[in-house]
N, CA and C atoms as a LAMMPS dump frame, in Angstrom:
ITEM: TIMESTEP
0
ITEM: NUMBER OF ATOMS
474
ITEM: BOX BOUNDS ff ff ff
-5.0000000000000000e+02 5.0000000000000000e+02
-5.0000000000000000e+02 5.0000000000000000e+02
-5.0000000000000000e+02 5.0000000000000000e+02
ITEM: ATOMS id mol type element x y z
1 1 1 N 0.838 -1.097 -0.04
2 1 2 C 0.089 -0.03 0.065
3 1 3 C 1.018 1.215 -0.091
4 2 1 N 0.406 2.21 -0.649
5 2 2 C 1.147 3.595 -0.727
6 2 3 C 0.852 4.19 0.776
7 3 1 N 1.925 4.822 1.065
8 3 2 C 1.868 5.531 2.289
9 3 3 C 1.258 7.031 2.312
10 4 1 N 1.074 7.455 1.001
11 4 2 C 0.631 8.828 0.741
12 4 3 C -0.86 8.884 1.541
13 5 1 N -1.225 10.086 1.916
14 5 2 C -2.576 10.315 2.505
15 5 3 C -3.271 11.157 1.639
16 6 1 N -4.527 10.758 1.411
17 6 2 C -5.495 11.733 0.524
18 6 3 C -6.692 11.71 1.363
19 7 1 N -7.632 12.419 0.71
20 7 2 C -8.9 12.563 1.296
21 7 3 C -9.714 11.283 1.5
22 8 1 N -9.611 10.353 0.588
23 8 2 C -10.289 9.014 0.796
24 8 3 C -9.863 8.062 1.859
25 9 1 N -8.727 8.599 2.572
26 9 2 C -8.267 7.622 3.723
27 9 3 C -9.073 7.94 4.93
28 10 1 N -9.723 6.941 5.486
29 10 2 C -10.357 7.175 6.805
30 10 3 C -9.433 6.587 8.032
31 11 1 N -9.456 7.447 9.147
32 11 2 C -8.469 7.06 10.153
33 11 3 C -9.374 7.1 11.626
34 12 1 N -8.908 6.231 12.333
35 12 2 C -9.485 6.197 13.907
36 12 3 C -8.377 5.951 14.695
37 13 1 N -8.511 6.677 15.839
38 13 2 C -7.512 6.603 16.912
39 13 3 C -8.151 6.884 18.204
40 14 1 N -7.499 6.617 19.294
41 14 2 C -7.982 6.94 20.7
42 14 3 C -8.302 8.433 20.846
43 15 1 N -9.515 8.778 21.354
44 15 2 C -9.942 10.151 21.431
45 15 3 C -8.851 10.969 22.097
46 16 1 N -8.5 12.15 21.56
47 16 2 C -7.49 13.062 22.216
48 16 3 C -7.619 13.341 23.402
49 17 1 N -9.016 13.575 23.784
50 17 2 C -9.38 14.022 25.208
51 17 3 C -9.006 12.992 26.232
52 18 1 N -9.18 11.717 25.7
53 18 2 C -8.839 10.694 26.671
54 18 3 C -7.384 10.538 27.003
55 19 1 N -6.647 10.845 25.963
56 19 2 C -5.15 10.842 26.06
57 19 3 C -4.675 11.844 26.781
58 20 1 N -5.294 12.993 26.814
59 20 2 C -4.816 14.118 27.574
60 20 3 C -5.256 13.838 29.007
61 21 1 N -6.448 13.179 29.379
62 21 2 C -6.675 12.934 30.537
63 21 3 C -5.734 11.869 31.276
64 22 1 N -5.344 11.059 30.379
65 22 2 C -4.216 10.026 30.83
66 22 3 C -2.995 10.647 31.159
67 23 1 N -2.481 11.869 30.422
68 23 2 C -1.267 12.45 30.785
69 23 3 C -1.453 13.294 32.002
70 24 1 N -2.691 13.722 32.189
71 24 2 C -2.894 14.721 33.377
72 24 3 C -2.738 13.806 34.625
73 25 1 N -3.524 12.688 34.425
74 25 2 C -3.598 11.567 35.73
75 25 3 C -2.102 11.148 36.037
76 26 1 N -1.391 10.886 34.827
77 26 2 C 0.003 10.35 35.082
78 26 3 C 0.957 11.474 35.906
79 27 1 N 0.751 12.7 35.544
80 27 2 C 1.554 13.818 36.093
81 27 3 C 1.058 13.838 37.573
82 28 1 N -0.281 13.814 37.829
83 28 2 C -0.832 13.929 39.094
84 28 3 C -0.321 12.592 40.058
85 29 1 N -0.286 11.718 39.57
86 29 2 C 0.162 10.51 40.349
87 29 3 C 1.793 10.533 40.507
88 30 1 N 2.462 10.994 39.531
89 30 2 C 3.898 11.284 39.847
90 30 3 C 4.175 12.302 40.932
91 31 1 N 3.428 13.349 40.898
92 31 2 C 3.468 14.517 41.949
93 31 3 C 3.015 13.81 43.358
94 32 1 N 2.068 13.108 43.378
95 32 2 C 1.758 12.48 44.588
96 32 3 C 2.826 11.352 45.142
97 33 1 N 3.387 10.622 44.219
98 33 2 C 4.453 9.866 44.499
99 33 3 C 5.637 10.532 45.16
100 34 1 N 6.025 11.683 44.401
101 34 2 C 7.138 12.31 45.057
102 34 3 C 6.716 13.137 46.449
103 35 1 N 5.433 13.669 46.529
104 35 2 C 5.035 14.15 47.813
105 35 3 C 5.016 12.995 48.924
106 36 1 N 4.522 11.93 48.506
107 36 2 C 4.596 10.767 49.633
108 36 3 C 5.921 10.248 49.797
109 37 1 N 6.785 10.476 48.982
110 37 2 C 8.096 9.875 49.3
111 37 3 C 8.818 10.573 50.49
112 38 1 N 8.376 11.7 50.958
113 38 2 C 8.989 12.382 51.943
114 38 3 C 8.139 11.916 53.341
115 39 1 N 7.217 11.208 53.277
116 39 2 C 6.549 10.67 54.458
117 39 3 C 7.176 9.329 54.764
118 40 1 N 6.442 8.668 55.861
119 40 2 C 6.771 7.365 56.197
120 40 3 C 5.932 6.421 55.603
121 41 1 N 4.993 6.877 54.728
122 41 2 C 4.139 6.073 54.136
123 41 3 C 4.788 5.351 52.775
124 42 1 N 5.662 4.298 52.934
125 42 2 C 6.311 3.765 51.833
126 42 3 C 5.248 2.942 51.005
127 43 1 N 4.347 2.296 51.561
128 43 2 C 3.258 1.548 50.556
129 43 3 C 2.672 2.633 49.745
130 44 1 N 2.127 3.74 50.212
131 44 2 C 1.549 4.862 49.451
132 44 3 C 2.528 5.429 48.372
133 45 1 N 3.722 5.458 48.665
134 45 2 C 4.688 5.902 47.702
135 45 3 C 4.884 4.899 46.563
136 46 1 N 4.83 3.667 46.901
137 46 2 C 5.149 2.71 45.925
138 46 3 C 3.675 2.698 44.97
139 47 1 N 2.664 2.732 45.696
140 47 2 C 1.247 2.665 44.848
141 47 3 C 1.238 3.814 43.919
142 48 1 N 1.614 4.985 44.418
143 48 2 C 1.442 6.288 43.392
144 48 3 C 2.549 6.112 42.381
145 49 1 N 3.665 5.564 42.782
146 49 2 C 4.697 5.453 41.777
147 49 3 C 4.365 4.369 40.559
148 50 1 N 3.762 3.173 40.996
149 50 2 C 3.35 2.402 40.094
150 50 3 C 2.126 2.828 39.252
151 51 1 N 1.156 3.42 39.807
152 51 2 C 0.165 4.096 39.145
153 51 3 C 0.708 5.209 38.115
154 52 1 N 1.645 6.026 38.402
155 52 2 C 2.202 6.911 37.714
156 52 3 C 2.989 6.334 36.395
157 53 1 N 3.561 4.975 36.549
158 53 2 C 4.258 4.366 35.59
159 53 3 C 3.232 3.804 34.717
160 54 1 N 2.112 3.203 35.15
161 54 2 C 1.079 2.64 34.43
162 54 3 C 0.328 3.663 33.499
163 55 1 N 0.088 4.756 34.12
164 55 2 C -0.717 5.83 33.419
165 55 3 C 0.296 6.445 32.36
166 56 1 N 1.364 6.684 32.666
167 56 2 C 2.477 7.046 31.655
168 56 3 C 2.627 6.236 30.537
169 57 1 N 2.529 4.947 30.657
170 57 2 C 2.542 3.872 29.676
171 57 3 C 1.309 3.963 28.8
172 58 1 N 0.115 3.99 29.421
173 58 2 C -1.091 3.97 28.854
174 58 3 C -1.249 5.428 27.895
175 59 1 N -0.838 6.55 28.478
176 59 2 C -0.912 7.812 27.77
177 59 3 C 0.098 7.83 26.577
178 60 1 N 1.2 7.237 26.819
179 60 2 C 2.214 7.2 25.745
180 60 3 C 1.793 6.271 24.599
181 61 1 N 1.232 5.12 24.963
182 61 2 C 0.612 4.31 23.786
183 61 3 C -0.437 4.942 23.033
184 62 1 N -1.41 5.648 23.643
185 62 2 C -2.448 6.532 22.937
186 62 3 C -1.922 7.683 22.055
187 63 1 N -0.702 8.14 22.523
188 63 2 C -0.167 9.432 21.975
189 63 3 C 0.698 8.856 20.683
190 64 1 N 1.452 7.721 20.74
191 64 2 C 2.294 7.368 19.737
192 64 3 C 1.673 6.321 18.708
193 65 1 N 0.635 5.684 19.041
194 65 2 C 0.073 4.651 18.144
195 65 3 C -1.079 5.324 17.503
196 66 1 N -0.906 6.335 16.627
197 66 2 C -1.91 7.077 16.021
198 66 3 C -1.599 7.107 14.42
199 67 1 N -2.527 7.032 13.649
200 67 2 C -3.762 6.477 13.83
201 67 3 C -3.749 4.811 14.078
202 68 1 N -4.63 4.393 14.992
203 68 2 C -4.651 3.099 15.389
204 68 3 C -5.176 2.192 14.082
205 69 1 N -6.203 2.73 13.372
206 69 2 C -6.654 2.114 12.251
207 69 3 C -6.933 3.073 11.077
208 70 1 N -6.524 2.783 9.888
209 70 2 C -6.556 3.599 8.755
210 70 3 C -7.018 2.726 7.645
211 71 1 N -7.869 3.293 6.754
212 71 2 C -8.421 2.313 5.57
213 71 3 C -8.634 3.219 4.285
214 72 1 N -8.293 2.728 3.283
215 72 2 C -8.634 3.346 2.09
216 72 3 C -8.976 2.211 1.131
217 73 1 N -9.257 2.559 -0.313
218 73 2 C -9.691 1.567 -1.245
219 73 3 C -8.872 0.446 -1.358
220 74 1 N -7.571 0.407 -0.977
221 74 2 C -6.536 -0.666 -1.117
222 74 3 C -6.614 -1.771 0.009
223 75 1 N -6.996 -1.125 1.165
224 75 2 C -7.071 -2.078 2.344
225 75 3 C -7.071 -1.409 3.587
226 76 1 N -6.629 -1.992 4.701
227 76 2 C -6.473 -1.434 6.048
228 76 3 C -5.05 -1.239 6.551
229 77 1 N -4.748 -0.521 7.518
230 77 2 C -3.531 -0.296 8.073
231 77 3 C -3.808 -0.229 9.55
232 78 1 N -3.164 -1.25 10.281
233 78 2 C -3.425 -1.35 11.805
234 78 3 C -2.072 -1.151 12.472
235 79 1 N -2.086 -0.04 13.275
236 79 2 C -0.84 0.51 13.872
237 79 3 C -0.63 -0.008 15.252
238 80 1 N 0.461 -0.563 15.637
239 80 2 C 0.686 -0.946 17.087
240 80 3 C 2.182 -0.492 17.35
241 81 1 N 2.615 -0.778 18.592
242 81 2 C 4.045 -0.553 18.961
243 81 3 C 5.034 -1.209 18.186
244 82 1 N 4.622 -2.37 17.685
245 82 2 C 5.479 -3.276 16.933
246 82 3 C 5.614 -2.805 15.363
247 83 1 N 4.709 -1.931 14.998
248 83 2 C 4.832 -1.321 13.564
249 83 3 C 3.47 -1.271 12.992
250 84 1 N 3.424 -0.946 11.647
251 84 2 C 2.219 -0.934 11.075
252 84 3 C 1.837 -2.133 10.219
253 85 1 N 0.78 -2.739 10.506
254 85 2 C 0.346 -3.911 9.638
255 85 3 C -0.524 -3.513 8.474
256 86 1 N -0.097 -3.791 7.285
257 86 2 C -0.9 -3.309 6.135
258 86 3 C -1.593 -4.655 5.501
259 87 1 N -2.851 -4.635 5.341
260 87 2 C -3.573 -5.536 4.839
261 87 3 C -4.443 -5.196 3.513
262 88 1 N -4.301 -5.805 2.416
263 88 2 C -5.029 -5.67 1.466
264 88 3 C -6.53 -6.195 1.798
265 89 1 N -7.619 -5.557 1.136
266 89 2 C -9.031 -6.173 1.521
267 89 3 C -9.306 -7.601 1.321
268 90 1 N -8.532 -8.185 0.287
269 90 2 C -8.771 -9.631 0.053
270 90 3 C -7.863 -10.401 0.984
271 91 1 N -7.159 -9.819 1.666
272 91 2 C -6.222 -10.614 2.731
273 91 3 C -6.495 -10.387 4.197
274 92 1 N -7.733 -9.854 4.417
275 92 2 C -8.181 -9.597 5.813
276 92 3 C -9.625 -9.974 6.053
277 93 1 N -9.898 -10.7 6.988
278 93 2 C -11.249 -10.857 7.378
279 93 3 C -11.72 -9.805 8.603
280 94 1 N -12.783 -9.146 8.271
281 94 2 C -13.079 -8.203 9.34
282 94 3 C -14.599 -8.587 9.729
283 95 1 N -14.732 -8.601 11.169
284 95 2 C -16.097 -8.962 11.702
285 95 3 C -16.316 -8.042 12.894
286 96 1 N -17.701 -7.708 12.985
287 96 2 C -18.175 -7.045 14.122
288 96 3 C -18.685 -8.043 15.122
289 97 1 N -18.185 -8.043 16.236
290 97 2 C -18.722 -8.984 17.287
291 97 3 C -18.914 -8.234 18.444
292 98 1 N -19.424 -8.871 19.506
293 98 2 C -19.6 -8.278 20.908
294 98 3 C -19.016 -9.151 21.977
295 99 1 N -18.445 -8.538 22.938
296 99 2 C -17.634 -9.29 23.875
297 99 3 C -18.247 -8.729 25.365
298 100 1 N -18.177 -9.532 26.341
299 100 2 C -18.668 -9.165 27.623
300 100 3 C -17.495 -8.498 28.425
301 101 1 N -17.745 -7.208 28.747
302 101 2 C -16.721 -6.547 29.516
303 101 3 C -17.288 -5.815 30.674
304 102 1 N -16.883 -6.025 31.876
305 102 2 C -17.275 -5.387 33.286
306 102 3 C -18.788 -5.489 33.316
307 103 1 N -19.43 -6.742 32.976
308 103 2 C -20.941 -7.045 33.057
309 103 3 C -21.69 -6.522 31.987
310 104 1 N -21.224 -6.007 30.917
311 104 2 C -22.022 -5.503 29.869
312 104 3 C -21.316 -5.892 28.629
313 105 1 N -22.385 -5.946 27.479
314 105 2 C -21.785 -6.185 26.238
315 105 3 C -21.281 -5.072 25.548
316 106 1 N -20.263 -5.113 24.905
317 106 2 C -19.372 -4.137 24.119
318 106 3 C -19.123 -4.542 22.651
319 107 1 N -19.411 -3.816 21.676
320 107 2 C -19.161 -4.167 20.294
321 107 3 C -17.652 -3.876 20.15
322 108 1 N -16.906 -4.827 19.371
323 108 2 C -15.662 -4.896 18.905
324 108 3 C -15.478 -5.079 17.444
325 109 1 N -14.451 -4.743 16.799
326 109 2 C -14.129 -4.977 15.475
327 109 3 C -13.015 -6.032 15.46
328 110 1 N -13.012 -7.174 14.796
329 110 2 C -11.891 -8.009 14.735
330 110 3 C -11.442 -7.999 13.369
331 111 1 N -10.066 -7.951 13.299
332 111 2 C -9.329 -7.993 11.939
333 111 3 C -8.438 -9.308 11.972
334 112 1 N -8.587 -10.208 11.017
335 112 2 C -7.694 -11.333 10.824
336 112 3 C -6.945 -11.249 9.574
337 113 1 N -5.628 -11.372 9.701
338 113 2 C -4.797 -11.496 8.487
339 113 3 C -5.109 -12.899 7.964
340 114 1 N -5.421 -13.014 6.552
341 114 2 C -5.681 -14.356 6.222
342 114 3 C -4.57 -15.083 5.553
343 115 1 N -3.658 -14.328 4.955
344 115 2 C -2.63 -14.936 4.207
345 115 3 C -1.293 -14.219 4.353
346 116 1 N -0.346 -14.867 3.907
347 116 2 C 1.117 -14.439 4.094
348 116 3 C 1.467 -13.206 3.071
349 117 1 N 0.505 -13.043 2.061
350 117 2 C 0.633 -11.942 1.11
351 117 3 C 0.412 -10.528 1.599
352 118 1 N -0.232 -10.485 2.951
353 118 2 C -0.393 -9.236 3.564
354 118 3 C 1.094 -8.752 3.93
355 119 1 N 1.093 -7.498 3.526
356 119 2 C 2.532 -6.706 3.546
357 119 3 C 2.672 -5.942 4.851
358 120 1 N 3.603 -6.083 5.512
359 120 2 C 4.05 -5.408 6.745
360 120 3 C 4.769 -4.083 6.482
361 121 1 N 4.919 -3.365 7.572
362 121 2 C 5.592 -2.062 7.355
363 121 3 C 7.047 -2.062 6.744
364 122 1 N 7.664 -3.256 6.938
365 122 2 C 8.996 -3.34 6.269
366 122 3 C 9.013 -3.827 4.952
367 123 1 N 7.978 -4.122 4.324
368 123 2 C 7.636 -4.459 2.953
369 123 3 C 8.296 -5.765 2.69
370 124 1 N 8.531 -6.641 3.425
371 124 2 C 9.014 -7.998 3.381
372 124 3 C 8.024 -9.207 3.124
373 125 1 N 6.778 -8.687 2.838
374 125 2 C 5.594 -9.659 2.578
375 125 3 C 5.267 -10.677 3.837
376 126 1 N 5.625 -9.861 5
377 126 2 C 5.078 -10.63 6.196
378 126 3 C 4.375 -9.472 7.146
379 127 1 N 3.555 -9.85 7.952
380 127 2 C 3.057 -9.12 8.91
381 127 3 C 3.793 -9.228 10.307
382 128 1 N 3.609 -8.238 11.235
383 128 2 C 4.377 -8.313 12.456
384 128 3 C 4.038 -9.596 13.255
385 129 1 N 2.921 -10.356 12.756
386 129 2 C 2.645 -11.523 13.551
387 129 3 C 3.099 -12.799 12.638
388 130 1 N 3.84 -12.657 11.853
389 130 2 C 4.031 -13.843 10.878
390 130 3 C 3.255 -14.177 9.862
391 131 1 N 2.332 -13.144 9.408
392 131 2 C 1.625 -13.412 8.303
393 131 3 C -0.076 -13.662 8.659
394 132 1 N -0.176 -14.025 9.7
395 132 2 C -1.537 -14.344 10.292
396 132 3 C -1.665 -13.695 11.661
397 133 1 N -2.762 -13.188 11.968
398 133 2 C -2.929 -12.645 13.236
399 133 3 C -4.361 -12.104 13.506
400 134 1 N -4.665 -11.838 14.823
401 134 2 C -6.035 -11.362 15.136
402 134 3 C -5.729 -10.05 15.884
403 135 1 N -6.435 -8.964 15.516
404 135 2 C -6.391 -7.745 16.148
405 135 3 C -7.827 -7.294 16.58
406 136 1 N -8.032 -7.054 17.784
407 136 2 C -9.525 -6.711 18.198
408 136 3 C -9.391 -5.309 18.702
409 137 1 N -10.233 -4.46 18.1
410 137 2 C -10.287 -3.05 18.37
411 137 3 C -11.653 -2.703 18.911
412 138 1 N -11.676 -1.987 20.041
413 138 2 C -12.868 -1.524 20.686
414 138 3 C -13.061 -0.032 20.656
415 139 1 N -14.051 0.424 21.418
416 139 2 C -14.331 1.973 21.43
417 139 3 C -12.989 2.756 21.765
418 140 1 N -12.39 2.246 22.858
419 140 2 C -11.164 3.017 23.352
420 140 3 C -10.17 3.25 22.171
421 141 1 N -9.763 2.096 21.62
422 141 2 C -8.706 2.199 20.517
423 141 3 C -9.097 3.07 19.148
424 142 1 N -10.508 2.909 19.002
425 142 2 C -10.966 3.59 17.657
426 142 3 C -11.472 5 17.951
427 143 1 N -11.806 5.305 19.042
428 143 2 C -12.344 6.668 19.492
429 143 3 C -13.719 7.05 18.773
430 144 1 N -14.376 5.778 18.499
431 144 2 C -15.743 5.782 17.914
432 144 3 C -16.352 4.716 18.14
433 145 1 N -17.64 4.428 17.898
434 145 2 C -18.391 3.272 18.099
435 145 3 C -17.965 2.282 17.046
436 146 1 N -17.546 1.056 17.471
437 146 2 C -17.049 0.076 16.429
438 146 3 C -18.209 -0.109 15.259
439 147 1 N -19.493 -0.179 15.611
440 147 2 C -20.585 -0.421 14.692
441 147 3 C -20.432 0.852 13.568
442 148 1 N -20.206 1.851 14.024
443 148 2 C -20.051 3.012 13.02
444 148 3 C -18.808 2.778 12.045
445 149 1 N -17.675 2.476 12.739
446 149 2 C -16.468 2.14 11.847
447 149 3 C -16.671 0.995 11.065
448 150 1 N -17.451 -0.036 11.394
449 150 2 C -17.622 -1.226 10.58
450 150 3 C -18.446 -0.778 9.409
451 151 1 N -19.515 -0.041 9.543
452 151 2 C -20.341 0.423 8.574
453 151 3 C -19.555 1.328 7.406
454 152 1 N -18.7 2.199 8.006
455 152 2 C -17.673 2.861 7.138
456 152 3 C -16.73 2.159 6.164
457 153 1 N -16.26 1.13 6.953
458 153 2 C -15.367 0.234 6.4
459 153 3 C -16.063 -0.702 5.263
460 154 1 N -17.097 -1.124 5.55
461 154 2 C -17.93 -1.84 4.556
462 154 3 C -18.124 -1.053 3.272
463 155 1 N -18.567 0.227 3.498
464 155 2 C -18.872 1.127 2.412
465 155 3 C -17.673 1.466 1.58
466 156 1 N -16.58 1.593 2.279
467 156 2 C -15.118 1.874 1.514
468 156 3 C -14.609 0.568 0.875
469 157 1 N -14.901 -0.562 1.431
470 157 2 C -14.575 -1.947 0.839
471 157 3 C -15.244 -2.198 -0.43
472 158 1 N -16.635 -1.697 -0.499
473 158 2 C -17.366 -1.795 -1.603
474 158 3 C -17.952 -3.306 -1.97
């Protein structure tokens, strides 16, 4: 797939507001860890420190893995920390399913690489998962309702 961007490319990422909230909470937890380090509350310092690290990692992931999903007439690109997985429409199975999370049903989009002809970001005719793999994206990763994204992708796929 060509890396050029035009108006026919659709993109989805974690909502920017959610990423900003993650960074604000990470800074707040770091400040609380530093403040607690001056007291005798070692468990509190440890918990705030671990929280700061976890929030920083989550916010960094939301910042650097953008766009999480992009699609055009040629196929889809799914970005992760390991690189970008480029899949032609005929080399990917896309399915809208529901999963149970925290006691309620949530829609998710599943993308499965079907064949080794899916081209990864290195151009060596393999994906980051060895030619086959399953990627599950929900509302948080897409920044939109997976049902709406599925409808847009079906219209684009034709």
